[in-house]
C-alpha positions as CSV (number, residue, x, y, z in Angstrom):
1,X,-80.3,82.0,-45.0
2,X,-77.0,80.7,-43.7
3,X,-76.9,80.2,-39.9
4,X,-73.7,80.4,-38.0
5,X,-72.1,80.3,-34.6
6,X,-69.5,83.0,-35.1
7,X,-70.7,85.1,-32.1
8,X,-70.6,82.0,-29.8
9,X,-67.0,81.1,-30.7
10,X,-65.9,84.7,-30.8
11,X,-67.1,85.4,-27.3
12,X,-65.9,82.1,-26.0
13,X,-62.4,83.1,-27.1
14,X,-62.8,86.6,-25.7
15,X,-62.4,88.3,-29.1
16,X,-64.0,91.5,-30.0
17,X,-65.5,91.9,-33.5
18,X,-62.6,94.1,-34.4
19,X,-60.0,91.6,-33.2
20,X,-61.7,88.8,-35.2
21,X,-62.0,91.1,-38.2
22,X,-58.3,91.8,-38.0
23,X,-57.5,88.1,-37.9
24,X,-59.5,87.3,-41.0
25,X,-58.9,90.6,-42.9
26,X,-62.5,91.8,-42.8
27,X,-64.2,94.9,-41.6
28,X,-65.7,94.7,-38.1
29,X,-69.1,95.7,-39.5
30,X,-68.9,92.6,-41.8
31,X,-68.4,90.4,-38.7
32,X,-71.6,92.0,-37.2
33,X,-73.5,91.4,-40.5
34,X,-72.3,87.7,-40.5
35,X,-73.2,87.2,-36.9
36,X,-76.7,88.5,-37.4
37,X,-77.2,86.4,-40.6
38,X,-77.6,89.6,-42.7
39,X,-74.7,88.5,-45.0
40,X,-73.6,85.2,-46.4
41,X,-69.9,84.7,-46.4
42,X,-67.8,83.8,-49.4
43,X,-66.1,80.4,-49.4
44,X,-62.8,82.1,-48.7
45,X,-64.3,84.1,-45.8
46,X,-65.9,80.9,-44.3
47,X,-62.6,79.1,-44.5
48,X,-60.7,81.9,-42.9
49,X,-63.2,82.1,-40.0
50,X,-63.2,78.3,-39.5
51,X,-59.4,78.3,-39.4
52,X,-59.3,81.0,-36.7
53,X,-61.5,78.9,-34.5
54,X,-59.8,75.6,-35.5
55,X,-63.1,74.2,-36.7
56,X,-64.6,72.7,-39.8
57,X,-66.7,75.1,-41.9
58,X,-69.8,73.0,-41.2
59,X,-69.2,73.3,-37.4
60,X,-69.4,77.1,-37.9
61,X,-72.0,77.5,-40.7
62,X,-75.2,75.6,-41.5
63,X,-78.2,75.9,-43.9
64,X,-80.5,74.9,-41.0
65,X,-80.6,76.5,-37.6
66,X,-78.2,75.0,-35.0
67,X,-79.9,73.2,-32.1
68,X,-79.9,75.2,-28.9
69,X,-76.8,74.5,-26.8
70,X,-79.0,73.8,-23.7
71,X,-80.6,70.8,-25.6
72,X,-77.1,69.5,-26.6
73,X,-75.9,69.8,-23.0
74,X,-78.9,67.9,-21.6
75,X,-78.3,65.1,-24.1
76,X,-74.6,64.9,-23.1
77,X,-75.5,64.6,-19.4
78,X,-77.8,61.6,-20.1
79,X,-75.0,59.7,-21.9
């Protein structure tokens, strides 16, 4: 399974699934499948999504679950 942060970055930028789908030339349903982890993106799709968010692909997708944001924030506060 490929884990992702699409929903996180999409909502952070105030984009609907349809708006994101239009930006990367996908169907809005595909965005939903990707967000739920029901569908693994092609390399081209992953690159397009990463470009929209101005991120590297590995910042958006991972083979392992991403750590909870709350744990990352608590580590940053201690630094």
